[in-house]
C-alpha positions as semicolon CSV with decimal commas, in nm:
position;residue;x (nm);y (nm);z (nm)
1;M;-2,034;-0,965;-0,724
2;V;-1,742;-0,882;-0,941
3;L;-1,370;-0,710;-0,823
4;N;-1,182;-0,548;-1,025
5;A;-0,803;-0,641;-1,027
6;Q;-0,693;-0,364;-0,752
7;E;-0,975;-0,463;-0,569
8;E;-0,844;-0,785;-0,539
9;S;-0,542;-0,690;-0,461
10;W;-0,632;-0,506;-0,188
11;I;-0,887;-0,821;-0,030
12;N;-0,526;-1,031;-0,068
13;I;-0,327;-0,766;0,101
14;V;-0,597;-0,782;0,422
15;R;-0,664;-1,144;0,415
16;A;-0,283;-1,155;0,467
17;L;-0,277;-0,942;0,769
18;P;-0,252;-1,058;1,073
19;P;-0,684;-1,077;1,225
20;A;-0,629;-0,759;1,426
21;E;-0,422;-0,573;1,212
22;A;-0,692;-0,613;0,943
23;G;-0,974;-0,499;1,165
24;K;-0,725;-0,172;1,138
25;V;-0,739;-0,158;0,809
26;L;-1,106;-0,229;0,759
27;N;-1,208;0,002;1,027
28;W;-0,989;0,257;0,876
29;A;-1,106;0,172;0,512
30;V;-1,451;0,282;0,617
31;E;-1,371;0,613;0,819
32;L;-1,231;0,739;0,476
33;A;-1,547;0,628;0,251
34;N;-1,705;0,867;0,552
35;L;-1,529;1,151;0,549
36;A;-1,552;1,117;0,121
37;G;-1,956;1,199;0,194
38;G;-2,064;0,950;-0,078
39;R;-1,819;1,062;-0,342
40;K;-1,641;0,899;-0,608
41;I;-1,301;0,898;-0,506
42;D;-1,045;0,831;-0,779
43;W;-0,740;0,685;-0,599
44;S;-0,520;0,619;-0,953
45;D;-0,337;0,924;-0,917
46;S;-0,199;0,754;-0,539
47;W;-0,099;0,389;-0,660
48;S;0,076;0,271;-0,910
49;D;0,096;-0,087;-1,053
50;K;0,475;-0,114;-0,798
51;D;0,323;0,068;-0,551
52;L;0,012;-0,228;-0,516
53;A;0,276;-0,504;-0,662
54;D;0,509;-0,415;-0,336
55;A;0,247;-0,343;-0,070
56;T;0,140;-0,713;-0,173
57;K;0,494;-0,853;-0,157
58;A;0,536;-0,677;0,153
59;A;0,206;-0,881;0,355
60;V;0,304;-1,145;0,151
61;Q;0,665;-1,185;0,304
62;R;0,493;-1,056;0,650
63;F;0,190;-1,333;0,695
64;E;0,546;-1,602;0,607
65;N;0,725;-1,538;0,844
66;L;0,457;-1,529;1,117
67;E;0,374;-1,847;1,009
68;R;0,703;-1,953;1,057
69;Q;0,724;-1,870;1,423
70;D;0,445;-2,017;1,450
71;H;0,537;-2,337;1,355
């Protein structure tokens, strides 16, 4: 399966989360998909490139902070 840049960014964000939090995000995504009822949802106007960059930066920072606490 080939991912586009936005999908890859989402995967990287979820991977940076602690397992329990990642599970919550994935469950939330499934619930949203179920609400969509198979219709395509256009998220392009909801998340700008800056929003994605900010979310990625925050996720990486949180992961790094947790890693420092574990060592």
